N, CA, C and O atoms as a MOPAC input file, in Angstrom:
PM7 MOZYME 1SCF
protein

 N     30.77200 1    13.21600 1    58.07300 1
 C     31.86200 1    14.11200 1    58.42600 1
 C     32.90300 1    14.16900 1    57.32100 1
 O     33.84300 1    14.96200 1    57.38400 1
 N     32.73500 1    13.32500 1    56.30600 1
 C     33.62000 1    13.36600 1    55.14000 1
 C     35.08000 1    13.07400 1    55.50700 1
 O     35.98900 1    13.70500 1    54.96800 1
 N     35.30800 1    12.13000 1    56.41000 1
 C     36.66300 1    11.80300 1    56.84700 1
 C     37.34300 1    10.82600 1    55.89200 1
 O     38.48700 1    11.05000 1    55.49500 1
 N     36.66400 1     9.75900 1    55.52100 1
 C     37.23300 1     8.74900 1    54.62700 1
 C     36.12500 1     8.20300 1    53.73200 1
 O     34.99200 1     8.01200 1    54.17400 1
 N     36.46700 1     7.95600 1    52.47000 1
 C     35.47400 1     7.47600 1    51.51100 1
 C     35.67500 1     6.02000 1    51.13200 1
 O     34.88600 1     5.45800 1    50.37300 1
 N     36.72700 1     5.40600 1    51.65500 1
 C     36.95000 1     3.99500 1    51.36300 1
 C     37.52800 1     3.31300 1    52.59600 1
 O     38.06000 1     3.96000 1    53.49800 1
 N     37.41000 1     1.99200 1    52.61000 1
 C     37.80500 1     1.21800 1    53.77300 1
 C     39.28000 1     1.31500 1    54.11800 1
 O     39.63500 1     1.36000 1    55.29600 1
 N     40.15400 1     1.34800 1    53.10300 1
 C     41.59100 1     1.41300 1    53.36900 1
 C     41.96200 1     2.73500 1    54.03000 1
 O     42.75600 1     2.75100 1    54.97000 1
 N     41.40700 1     3.82600 1    53.55800 1
 C     41.67400 1     5.13700 1    54.17000 1
 C     41.16300 1     5.17900 1    55.60400 1
 O     41.83900 1     5.69200 1    56.49500 1
 N     39.96200 1     4.63600 1    55.82300 1
 C     39.39400 1     4.58700 1    57.16500 1
 C     40.31600 1     3.80100 1    58.10200 1
 O     40.58700 1     4.23500 1    59.22100 1
 N     40.79200 1     2.64600 1    57.63700 1
 C     41.67100 1     1.80800 1    58.45800 1
 C     42.95700 1     2.54400 1    58.80900 1
 O     43.41200 1     2.48700 1    59.95200 1
 N     43.54500 1     3.23200 1    57.83600 1
 C     44.79600 1     3.95400 1    58.07500 1
 C     44.59600 1     5.11800 1    59.04000 1
 O     45.40300 1     5.30800 1    59.95100 1
 N     43.54700 1     5.88800 1    58.85500 1
 C     43.29500 1     7.05900 1    59.70000 1
 C     43.05600 1     6.66300 1    61.15300 1
 O     43.56200 1     7.31200 1    62.06800 1
 N     42.28100 1     5.59300 1    61.36500 1
 C     41.90600 1     5.19800 1    62.72000 1
 C     42.76100 1     4.08400 1    63.31100 1
 O     42.52100 1     3.65800 1    64.44100 1
 N     43.75000 1     3.60700 1    62.56900 1
 C     44.66000 1     2.59500 1    63.09500 1
 C     44.00600 1     1.25100 1    63.33800 1
 O     44.30700 1     0.57000 1    64.31800 1
 N     43.10100 1     0.86900 1    62.42900 1
 C     42.37700 1    -0.39900 1    62.54000 1
 C     42.79800 1    -1.28000 1    61.36100 1
 O     43.11400 1    -0.77100 1    60.28600 1
 N     42.80300 1    -2.58300 1    61.56000 1
 C     43.14700 1    -3.49500 1    60.47500 1
 C     42.15400 1    -3.35100 1    59.32600 1
 O     40.94400 1    -3.29000 1    59.54400 1
 N     42.67500 1    -3.29600 1    58.10200 1
 C     41.83100 1    -3.13400 1    56.92000 1
 C     40.81600 1    -4.26700 1    56.80600 1
 O     39.67800 1    -4.02800 1    56.40000 1
 N     41.19600 1    -5.47600 1    57.14800 1
 C     40.27900 1    -6.62200 1    57.07200 1
 C     39.07200 1    -6.43500 1    57.98900 1
 O     37.95400 1    -6.79900 1    57.62400 1
 N     39.28800 1    -5.87400 1    59.16600 1
 C     38.17200 1    -5.62700 1    60.08600 1
 C     37.22300 1    -4.56500 1    59.53400 1
 O     36.00400 1    -4.67600 1    59.66500 1
 N     37.79400 1    -3.54800 1    58.92400 1
 C     36.96200 1    -2.50300 1    58.32600 1
 C     36.13200 1    -3.09000 1    57.19000 1
 O     34.93600 1    -2.81300 1    57.09300 1
 N     36.75300 1    -3.90100 1    56.32600 1
 C     36.02100 1    -4.52300 1    55.21600 1
 C     34.87200 1    -5.37900 1    55.72500 1
 O     33.77400 1    -5.34800 1    55.17000 1
 N     35.12200 1    -6.13300 1    56.76800 1
 C     34.08200 1    -6.99500 1    57.33100 1
 C     32.88600 1    -6.17400 1    57.79700 1
 O     31.74100 1    -6.54000 1    57.53200 1
 N     33.14100 1    -5.07400 1    58.48700 1
 C     32.05300 1    -4.26700 1    59.01800 1
 C     31.33400 1    -3.46600 1    57.91800 1
 O     30.11600 1    -3.29800 1    57.96600 1
 N     32.09100 1    -2.97900 1    56.93500 1
 C     31.46400 1    -2.26700 1    55.81900 1
 C     30.51400 1    -3.20400 1    55.08600 1
 O     29.39700 1    -2.81300 1    54.74500 1
 N     30.94700 1    -4.44000 1    54.84100 1
 C     30.08500 1    -5.41700 1    54.17200 1
 C     28.85300 1    -5.74400 1    55.01000 1
 O     27.74900 1    -5.84800 1    54.47600 1
 N     29.03700 1    -5.90500 1    56.30800 1
 C     27.90900 1    -6.22200 1    57.19100 1
 C     26.89200 1    -5.07800 1    57.21300 1
 O     25.68500 1    -5.31900 1    57.16600 1
 N     27.37100 1    -3.84100 1    57.28200 1
 C     26.46200 1    -2.69400 1    57.30000 1
 C     25.73800 1    -2.53500 1    55.96500 1
 O     24.56500 1    -2.16500 1    55.93100 1
 N     26.43800 1    -2.81600 1    54.87200 1
 C     25.80500 1    -2.73500 1    53.55500 1
 C     24.72100 1    -3.80200 1    53.41000 1
 O     23.62800 1    -3.51200 1    52.92400 1
 N     25.01500 1    -5.03100 1    53.82700 1
 C     24.04100 1    -6.12300 1    53.72300 1
 C     22.81400 1    -5.86900 1    54.59000 1
 O     21.69600 1    -6.21800 1    54.21200 1
 N     23.02700 1    -5.26300 1    55.75100 1
 C     21.90900 1    -4.96700 1    56.65400 1
 C     21.08400 1    -3.77900 1    56.16700 1
 O     19.98600 1    -3.53000 1    56.66300 1
 N     21.62300 1    -3.04600 1    55.18900 1
 C     20.91100 1    -1.87400 1    54.68800 1
 C     20.91700 1    -0.72900 1    55.67300 1
 O     20.03300 1     0.12700 1    55.64500 1
 N     21.90500 1    -0.70800 1    56.53900 1
 C     21.95700 1     0.30000 1    57.59700 1
 C     23.19600 1     1.18500 1    57.44600 1
 O     24.30300 1     0.68800 1    57.24000 1
 N     23.00400 1     2.45000 1    57.54700 1
 C     24.04300 1     3.46700 1    57.66200 1
 C     24.91200 1     3.72500 1    56.44200 1
 O     25.28400 1     4.87600 1    56.21300 1
 N     25.25700 1     2.71800 1    55.64700 1
 C     26.08600 1     3.00500 1    54.48200 1
 C     25.75900 1     2.09000 1    53.32000 1
 O     25.12400 1     1.04600 1    53.47400 1
 N     26.22000 1     2.52100 1    52.13700 1
 C     25.99400 1     1.76800 1    50.90800 1
 C     27.31200 1     1.70800 1    50.15100 1
 O     27.97200 1     2.73400 1    49.97900 1
 N     27.70400 1     0.53000 1    49.70000 1
 C     28.92300 1     0.35500 1    48.92600 1
 C     28.67000 1     0.86000 1    47.51000 1
 O     27.68300 1     0.49200 1    46.87300 1
 N     29.57300 1     1.70600 1    47.02600 1
 C     29.41500 1     2.27700 1    45.69200 1
 C     30.39100 1     1.70100 1    44.68000 1
 O     30.10900 1     1.70600 1    43.48200 1
 N     31.54000 1     1.20300 1    45.14200 1
 C     32.56200 1     0.70900 1    44.22000 1
 C     33.51700 1    -0.21100 1    44.97000 1
 O     33.84400 1     0.02300 1    46.13300 1
 N     33.95800 1    -1.26500 1    44.28000 1
 C     34.96800 1    -2.17400 1    44.83800 1
 C     36.12800 1    -2.28000 1    43.86000 1
 O     35.91900 1    -2.43300 1    42.65600 1
 N     37.33900 1    -2.20000 1    44.37000 1
 C     38.53100 1    -2.35400 1    43.54700 1
 C     39.19800 1    -3.67000 1    43.93400 1
 O     39.84600 1    -3.74800 1    44.97800 1
 N     39.04900 1    -4.70400 1    43.11000 1
 C     39.54300 1    -6.03500 1    43.47700 1
 C     41.05600 1    -6.11200 1    43.70700 1
 O     41.50600 1    -6.84600 1    44.58700 1
 N     41.84100 1    -5.36900 1    42.93200 1
 C     43.29400 1    -5.46000 1    43.06300 1
 C     43.78400 1    -4.91000 1    44.40100 1
 O     44.64100 1    -5.51600 1    45.04300 1
 N     43.25100 1    -3.77600 1    44.82200 1
 C     43.71300 1    -3.12500 1    46.05600 1
 C     42.82200 1    -3.42600 1    47.25100 1
 O     43.17100 1    -3.08700 1    48.38200 1
 N     41.66500 1    -4.06600 1    47.01400 1
 C     40.68700 1    -4.36200 1    48.05900 1
 C     40.05900 1    -3.10300 1    48.64800 1
 O     39.49000 1    -3.14500 1    49.73900 1
 N     40.16000 1    -1.99100 1    47.93500 1
 C     39.47800 1    -0.77000 1    48.39700 1
 C     37.98800 1    -0.91800 1    48.16000 1
 O     37.55500 1    -1.34600 1    47.09000 1
 N     37.22500 1    -0.56700 1    49.15200 1
 C     35.77400 1    -0.58900 1    49.05600 1
 C     35.28700 1     0.82800 1    49.34000 1
 O     35.40900 1     1.32500 1    50.46000 1
 N     34.73800 1     1.46900 1    48.31800 1
 C     34.23600 1     2.83400 1    48.46000 1
 C     32.78500 1     2.77200 1    48.92600 1
 O     32.03200 1     1.88100 1    48.53400 1
 N     32.41000 1     3.71600 1    49.75500 1
 C     31.06000 1     3.71900 1    50.31300 1
 C     30.58100 1     5.14400 1    50.52200 1
 O     31.36800 1     6.09000 1    50.53000 1
 N     29.27400 1     5.27500 1    50.69100 1
 C     28.66500 1     6.55600 1    51.05800 1
 C     27.75800 1     6.30100 1    52.25300 1
 O     27.16100 1     5.23200 1    52.37600 1
 N     27.66300 1     7.27200 1    53.11400 1
 C     26.79900 1     7.17800 1    54.28700 1
 C     25.36200 1     7.43400 1    53.84700 1
 O     25.08400 1     8.40500 1    53.14200 1
 N     24.46400 1     6.56900 1    54.26300 1
 C     23.04900 1     6.73600 1    53.90600 1
 C     22.22400 1     6.80200 1    55.18500 1
 O     21.80600 1     5.78300 1    55.73500 1
 N     22.00700 1     8.00800 1    55.63000 1
 C     21.25900 1     8.20100 1    56.86300 1
 C     19.84000 1     8.13400 1    56.51700 1
 O     18.98400 1     8.26800 1    57.39200 1

C-alpha cells in the first residue's frame, strides 16, 4: 500500500513504539516472510524495508 518505507515512519503513523516495530521487522526478515530489510541507519535506528509477497 506504500504507506511507510521504514520502521520509524511506520511507528509514527500507527502510534506504535519504534522498538516494537524494529523487533517485528527483524523477526519477519529473519523468517524470510513478507518483507526484506534493504538498509539500516545506525545513528537514527531507521530500518528501511520492502514488502516481498
